[in-house]
PyMOL Python script that loads the backbone (N, CA, C, O; Angstrom):
from pymol import cmd

cmd.read_pdbstr("""\
ATOM      1  N   ALA A   1       0.962  -1.206  -0.037  1.00  0.00           N
ATOM      2  CA  ALA A   1       0.045   0.188   0.005  1.00  0.00           C
ATOM      3  C   ALA A   1       0.877   1.260   0.154  1.00  0.00           C
ATOM      4  O   ALA A   1       1.603   1.385   1.140  1.00  0.00           O
ATOM      5  N   PRO A   2       0.825   2.150  -0.867  1.00  0.00           N
ATOM      6  CA  PRO A   2       1.432   3.348  -0.834  1.00  0.00           C
ATOM      7  C   PRO A   2       1.367   4.209   0.273  1.00  0.00           C
ATOM      8  O   PRO A   2       0.241   4.438   0.716  1.00  0.00           O
ATOM      9  N   ALA A   3       2.209   4.666   0.742  1.00  0.00           N
ATOM     10  CA  ALA A   3       2.091   5.635   2.142  1.00  0.00           C
ATOM     11  C   ALA A   3       1.605   7.059   1.495  1.00  0.00           C
ATOM     12  O   ALA A   3       1.999   7.631   0.479  1.00  0.00           O
ATOM     13  N   THR A   4       0.710   7.386   2.355  1.00  0.00           N
ATOM     14  CA  THR A   4      -0.017   8.704   2.067  1.00  0.00           C
ATOM     15  C   THR A   4       0.160   9.691   3.194  1.00  0.00           C
ATOM     16  O   THR A   4       0.207   9.280   4.354  1.00  0.00           O
ATOM     17  N   ALA A   5       0.243  10.768   2.954  1.00  0.00           N
ATOM     18  CA  ALA A   5       0.330  11.875   3.937  1.00  0.00           C
ATOM     19  C   ALA A   5      -1.242  12.347   4.542  1.00  0.00           C
ATOM     20  O   ALA A   5      -2.154  12.886   3.916  1.00  0.00           O
ATOM     21  N   HIS A   6      -1.194  11.923   6.030  1.00  0.00           N
ATOM     22  CA  HIS A   6      -2.390  12.409   6.451  1.00  0.00           C
ATOM     23  C   HIS A   6      -2.317  13.843   7.110  1.00  0.00           C
ATOM     24  O   HIS A   6      -1.339  14.257   7.730  1.00  0.00           O
ATOM     25  N   PRO A   7      -3.346  14.458   6.917  1.00  0.00           N
ATOM     26  CA  PRO A   7      -3.149  16.116   7.698  1.00  0.00           C
ATOM     27  C   PRO A   7      -3.171  15.683   9.217  1.00  0.00           C
ATOM     28  O   PRO A   7      -3.692  14.610   9.524  1.00  0.00           O
ATOM     29  N   ALA A   8      -2.696  16.379  10.020  1.00  0.00           N
ATOM     30  CA  ALA A   8      -2.430  16.388  11.432  1.00  0.00           C
ATOM     31  C   ALA A   8      -4.043  16.724  11.900  1.00  0.00           C
ATOM     32  O   ALA A   8      -4.825  17.495  11.343  1.00  0.00           O
ATOM     33  N   ALA A   9      -4.246  15.978  12.974  1.00  0.00           N
ATOM     34  CA  ALA A   9      -5.621  16.318  13.571  1.00  0.00           C
ATOM     35  C   ALA A   9      -5.634  17.535  14.281  1.00  0.00           C
ATOM     36  O   ALA A   9      -4.728  17.866  15.046  1.00  0.00           O
ATOM     37  N   PRO A  10      -6.569  18.164  14.062  1.00  0.00           N
ATOM     38  CA  PRO A  10      -6.672  19.609  14.889  1.00  0.00           C
ATOM     39  C   PRO A  10      -6.052  19.659  16.445  1.00  0.00           C
ATOM     40  O   PRO A  10      -5.218  20.475  16.838  1.00  0.00           O
ATOM     41  N   ALA A  11      -6.527  18.825  17.062  1.00  0.00           N
ATOM     42  CA  ALA A  11      -5.839  18.633  18.255  1.00  0.00           C
ATOM     43  C   ALA A  11      -4.302  18.615  18.407  1.00  0.00           C
ATOM     44  O   ALA A  11      -3.637  19.342  19.145  1.00  0.00           O
ATOM     45  N   ALA A  12      -3.874  17.682  17.599  1.00  0.00           N
ATOM     46  CA  ALA A  12      -2.458  17.543  17.635  1.00  0.00           C
ATOM     47  C   ALA A  12      -1.618  19.035  16.992  1.00  0.00           C
ATOM     48  O   ALA A  12      -0.691  19.578  17.593  1.00  0.00           O
ATOM     49  N   THR A  13      -2.176  19.512  15.678  1.00  0.00           N
ATOM     50  CA  THR A  13      -1.748  20.991  15.756  1.00  0.00           C
ATOM     51  C   THR A  13      -1.788  21.999  16.619  1.00  0.00           C
ATOM     52  O   THR A  13      -0.951  22.897  16.716  1.00  0.00           O
ATOM     53  N   GLU A  14      -3.108  21.806  17.477  1.00  0.00           N
ATOM     54  CA  GLU A  14      -2.928  22.872  18.759  1.00  0.00           C
ATOM     55  C   GLU A  14      -2.059  22.617  19.617  1.00  0.00           C
ATOM     56  O   GLU A  14      -1.353  23.545  20.012  1.00  0.00           O
ATOM     57  N   SER A  15      -1.874  21.292  20.137  1.00  0.00           N
ATOM     58  CA  SER A  15      -0.763  21.092  21.092  1.00  0.00           C
ATOM     59  C   SER A  15       0.752  21.335  20.701  1.00  0.00           C
ATOM     60  O   SER A  15       1.641  21.694  21.472  1.00  0.00           O
ATOM     61  N   THR A  16       0.901  20.996  18.980  1.00  0.00           N
ATOM     62  CA  THR A  16       2.321  21.711  18.763  1.00  0.00           C
ATOM     63  C   THR A  16       2.395  22.914  18.491  1.00  0.00           C
ATOM     64  O   THR A  16       3.551  23.333  18.437  1.00  0.00           O
ATOM     65  N   ASP A  17       1.275  23.939  18.218  1.00  0.00           N
ATOM     66  CA  ASP A  17       1.375  25.380  18.368  1.00  0.00           C
ATOM     67  C   ASP A  17       1.722  25.691  19.893  1.00  0.00           C
ATOM     68  O   ASP A  17       2.630  26.484  20.141  1.00  0.00           O
ATOM     69  N   GLU A  18       1.137  25.187  20.729  1.00  0.00           N
ATOM     70  CA  GLU A  18       1.461  25.503  22.183  1.00  0.00           C
ATOM     71  C   GLU A  18       2.697  25.156  22.713  1.00  0.00           C
ATOM     72  O   GLU A  18       3.197  25.757  23.664  1.00  0.00           O
ATOM     73  N   LEU A  19       3.288  24.080  22.060  1.00  0.00           N
ATOM     74  CA  LEU A  19       4.537  23.544  22.585  1.00  0.00           C
ATOM     75  C   LEU A  19       5.661  24.623  21.995  1.00  0.00           C
ATOM     76  O   LEU A  19       6.651  24.937  22.656  1.00  0.00           O
ATOM     77  N   VAL A  20       5.387  25.142  20.692  1.00  0.00           N
ATOM     78  CA  VAL A  20       6.100  26.098  19.945  1.00  0.00           C
ATOM     79  C   VAL A  20       6.073  27.232  20.656  1.00  0.00           C
ATOM     80  O   VAL A  20       7.170  27.701  20.956  1.00  0.00           O
ATOM     81  N   ARG A  21       5.210  27.737  20.967  1.00  0.00           N
ATOM     82  CA  ARG A  21       4.892  28.986  21.914  1.00  0.00           C
ATOM     83  C   ARG A  21       5.750  28.973  23.212  1.00  0.00           C
ATOM     84  O   ARG A  21       6.525  29.874  23.533  1.00  0.00           O
ATOM     85  N   ARG A  22       5.504  27.801  23.936  1.00  0.00           N
ATOM     86  CA  ARG A  22       6.157  27.624  25.106  1.00  0.00           C
ATOM     87  C   ARG A  22       7.740  27.756  25.041  1.00  0.00           C
ATOM     88  O   ARG A  22       8.393  28.363  25.890  1.00  0.00           O
ATOM     89  N   LEU A  23       8.237  27.163  24.017  1.00  0.00           N
ATOM     90  CA  LEU A  23       9.625  26.614  23.749  1.00  0.00           C
ATOM     91  C   LEU A  23      10.556  28.003  23.257  1.00  0.00           C
ATOM     92  O   LEU A  23      11.738  28.167  23.558  1.00  0.00           O
ATOM     93  N   LEU A  24       9.807  28.855  22.513  1.00  0.00           N
ATOM     94  CA  LEU A  24      10.306  29.942  21.759  1.00  0.00           C
ATOM     95  C   LEU A  24      11.241  30.795  22.785  1.00  0.00           C
ATOM     96  O   LEU A  24      12.468  30.782  22.688  1.00  0.00           O
ATOM     97  N   GLY A  25      10.555  31.522  23.757  1.00  0.00           N
ATOM     98  CA  GLY A  25      11.100  32.240  24.450  1.00  0.00           C
ATOM     99  C   GLY A  25      12.587  31.625  25.269  1.00  0.00           C
ATOM    100  O   GLY A  25      13.691  32.169  25.268  1.00  0.00           O
ATOM    101  N   PRO A  26      12.272  30.593  25.803  1.00  0.00           N
ATOM    102  CA  PRO A  26      13.680  30.005  26.426  1.00  0.00           C
ATOM    103  C   PRO A  26      14.548  29.795  25.243  1.00  0.00           C
ATOM    104  O   PRO A  26      15.701  30.226  25.263  1.00  0.00           O
ATOM    105  N   LEU A  27      14.033  29.101  24.115  1.00  0.00           N
ATOM    106  CA  LEU A  27      15.298  29.025  23.202  1.00  0.00           C
ATOM    107  C   LEU A  27      15.876  30.196  22.501  1.00  0.00           C
ATOM    108  O   LEU A  27      16.957  30.096  21.922  1.00  0.00           O
ATOM    109  N   THR A  28      15.144  31.399  22.531  1.00  0.00           N
ATOM    110  CA  THR A  28      15.404  32.603  22.241  1.00  0.00           C
ATOM    111  C   THR A  28      16.648  33.040  23.041  1.00  0.00           C
ATOM    112  O   THR A  28      17.731  33.295  22.514  1.00  0.00           O
ATOM    113  N   ARG A  29      16.380  33.107  24.426  1.00  0.00           N
ATOM    114  CA  ARG A  29      17.113  33.464  25.549  1.00  0.00           C
ATOM    115  C   ARG A  29      18.654  32.632  25.410  1.00  0.00           C
ATOM    116  O   ARG A  29      19.736  33.199  25.562  1.00  0.00           O
ATOM    117  N   LEU A  30      18.486  31.216  25.099  1.00  0.00           N
ATOM    118  CA  LEU A  30      19.771  30.608  25.086  1.00  0.00           C
ATOM    119  C   LEU A  30      20.613  30.914  23.830  1.00  0.00           C
ATOM    120  O   LEU A  30      21.841  30.965  23.907  1.00  0.00           O
ATOM    121  N   LEU A  31      20.003  31.101  22.765  1.00  0.00           N
ATOM    122  CA  LEU A  31      20.604  31.388  21.608  1.00  0.00           C
ATOM    123  C   LEU A  31      21.351  33.010  21.727  1.00  0.00           C
ATOM    124  O   LEU A  31      22.519  33.331  21.506  1.00  0.00           O
ATOM    125  N   ARG A  32      20.444  33.660  22.065  1.00  0.00           N
ATOM    126  CA  ARG A  32      21.078  35.206  22.388  1.00  0.00           C
ATOM    127  C   ARG A  32      22.408  35.040  23.441  1.00  0.00           C
ATOM    128  O   ARG A  32      23.412  35.705  23.186  1.00  0.00           O
ATOM    129  N   ALA A  33      22.400  34.319  24.395  1.00  0.00           N
ATOM    130  CA  ALA A  33      23.319  34.224  25.412  1.00  0.00           C
ATOM    131  C   ALA A  33      24.622  33.524  24.732  1.00  0.00           C
ATOM    132  O   ALA A  33      25.720  34.037  24.948  1.00  0.00           O
ATOM    133  N   GLU A  34      24.538  32.537  24.036  1.00  0.00           N
ATOM    134  CA  GLU A  34      25.430  31.979  23.056  1.00  0.00           C
ATOM    135  C   GLU A  34      26.200  32.724  22.295  1.00  0.00           C
ATOM    136  O   GLU A  34      27.430  32.736  22.256  1.00  0.00           O
ATOM    137  N   LEU A  35      25.119  33.612  21.431  1.00  0.00           N
ATOM    138  CA  LEU A  35      26.046  34.502  20.627  1.00  0.00           C
ATOM    139  C   LEU A  35      26.620  35.738  21.080  1.00  0.00           C
ATOM    140  O   LEU A  35      27.455  36.359  20.423  1.00  0.00           O
ATOM    141  N   ARG A  36      26.058  36.197  22.504  1.00  0.00           N
ATOM    142  CA  ARG A  36      26.712  36.976  23.417  1.00  0.00           C
ATOM    143  C   ARG A  36      28.267  36.672  23.730  1.00  0.00           C
ATOM    144  O   ARG A  36      29.230  37.438  23.706  1.00  0.00           O
ATOM    145  N   LEU A  37      28.174  35.087  24.079  1.00  0.00           N
ATOM    146  CA  LEU A  37      29.486  34.701  24.492  1.00  0.00           C
ATOM    147  C   LEU A  37      30.445  34.391  23.570  1.00  0.00           C
ATOM    148  O   LEU A  37      31.606  34.179  23.920  1.00  0.00           O
ATOM    149  N   ASP A  38      30.025  34.333  22.224  1.00  0.00           N
ATOM    150  CA  ASP A  38      30.914  33.893  21.078  1.00  0.00           C
ATOM    151  C   ASP A  38      31.440  35.568  20.670  1.00  0.00           C
ATOM    152  O   ASP A  38      32.565  35.768  20.212  1.00  0.00           O
ATOM    153  N   ARG A  39      30.683  36.425  20.856  1.00  0.00           N
ATOM    154  CA  ARG A  39      31.303  37.861  20.718  1.00  0.00           C
ATOM    155  C   ARG A  39      32.258  38.113  21.726  1.00  0.00           C
ATOM    156  O   ARG A  39      33.359  38.587  21.445  1.00  0.00           O
ATOM    157  N   GLU A  40      31.986  37.886  22.652  1.00  0.00           N
ATOM    158  CA  GLU A  40      32.976  38.267  23.926  1.00  0.00           C
ATOM    159  C   GLU A  40      34.205  37.516  23.675  1.00  0.00           C
ATOM    160  O   GLU A  40      35.272  38.119  23.795  1.00  0.00           O
ATOM    161  N   ARG A  41      34.202  36.340  23.358  1.00  0.00           N
ATOM    162  CA  ARG A  41      35.313  35.288  23.023  1.00  0.00           C
ATOM    163  C   ARG A  41      36.228  35.883  21.905  1.00  0.00           C
ATOM    164  O   ARG A  41      37.457  35.839  21.864  1.00  0.00           O
ATOM    165  N   ALA A  42      35.292  36.500  20.928  1.00  0.00           N
ATOM    166  CA  ALA A  42      36.208  37.133  19.727  1.00  0.00           C
ATOM    167  C   ALA A  42      36.519  38.507  19.943  1.00  0.00           C
ATOM    168  O   ALA A  42      36.999  39.127  18.994  1.00  0.00           O
ATOM    169  N   GLY A  43      36.293  39.199  21.226  1.00  0.00           N
ATOM    170  CA  GLY A  43      36.678  40.443  21.642  1.00  0.00           C
ATOM    171  C   GLY A  43      35.564  41.604  21.091  1.00  0.00           C
ATOM    172  O   GLY A  43      35.847  42.798  20.988  1.00  0.00           O
ATOM    173  N   MET A  44      34.590  41.171  20.846  1.00  0.00           N
ATOM    174  CA  MET A  44      33.518  42.181  20.153  1.00  0.00           C
ATOM    175  C   MET A  44      32.365  42.095  21.077  1.00  0.00           C
ATOM    176  O   MET A  44      31.433  41.325  20.849  1.00  0.00           O
ATOM    177  N   ARG A  45      32.404  42.882  22.136  1.00  0.00           N
ATOM    178  CA  ARG A  45      31.411  42.664  23.082  1.00  0.00           C
ATOM    179  C   ARG A  45      30.209  43.593  22.752  1.00  0.00           C
ATOM    180  O   ARG A  45      29.130  43.441  23.325  1.00  0.00           O
ATOM    181  N   LEU A  46      30.414  44.559  21.819  1.00  0.00           N
ATOM    182  CA  LEU A  46      29.092  45.304  21.676  1.00  0.00           C
ATOM    183  C   LEU A  46      28.700  44.873  20.352  1.00  0.00           C
ATOM    184  O   LEU A  46      29.509  44.515  19.497  1.00  0.00           O
ATOM    185  N   ASP A  47      27.392  44.914  20.189  1.00  0.00           N
ATOM    186  CA  ASP A  47      26.608  44.593  18.990  1.00  0.00           C
ATOM    187  C   ASP A  47      26.522  45.869  17.786  1.00  0.00           C
ATOM    188  O   ASP A  47      25.476  46.510  17.677  1.00  0.00           O
ATOM    189  N   ASN A  48      27.399  46.085  17.141  1.00  0.00           N
ATOM    190  CA  ASN A  48      27.434  47.335  16.268  1.00  0.00           C
ATOM    191  C   ASN A  48      26.592  47.402  14.987  1.00  0.00           C
ATOM    192  O   ASN A  48      26.816  48.231  14.105  1.00  0.00           O
ATOM    193  N   ARG A  49      25.573  46.453  14.924  1.00  0.00           N
ATOM    194  CA  ARG A  49      24.652  46.126  13.708  1.00  0.00           C
ATOM    195  C   ARG A  49      23.687  47.511  13.559  1.00  0.00           C
ATOM    196  O   ARG A  49      23.061  47.756  12.528  1.00  0.00           O
ATOM    197  N   HIS A  50      23.672  48.223  14.550  1.00  0.00           N
ATOM    198  CA  HIS A  50      22.484  49.317  14.501  1.00  0.00           C
ATOM    199  C   HIS A  50      22.842  50.247  13.819  1.00  0.00           C
ATOM    200  O   HIS A  50      22.092  51.206  13.640  1.00  0.00           O
TER     201      HIS A  50
END
""", "prot")
cmd.dss("prot")
cmd.show_as("cartoon", "prot")
cmd.util.cbc("prot")
cmd.orient("prot")
C-alpha cells in the first residue's frame, strides 16, 4: 500500500503550536546568550549592527 500523508488532527496541531509558543522564549534566550558569549570570546562585546 502506498504511503499517504494524512493531515494532522486539529488537536495535535493545537498542542504543537502550544509547545512551540512555550519553547520559543527559552530557546531565544539561550541563543542570544550563546551569541553574546561568542562575541565576547572574539573580543567584540558590543553589537554594532545598529
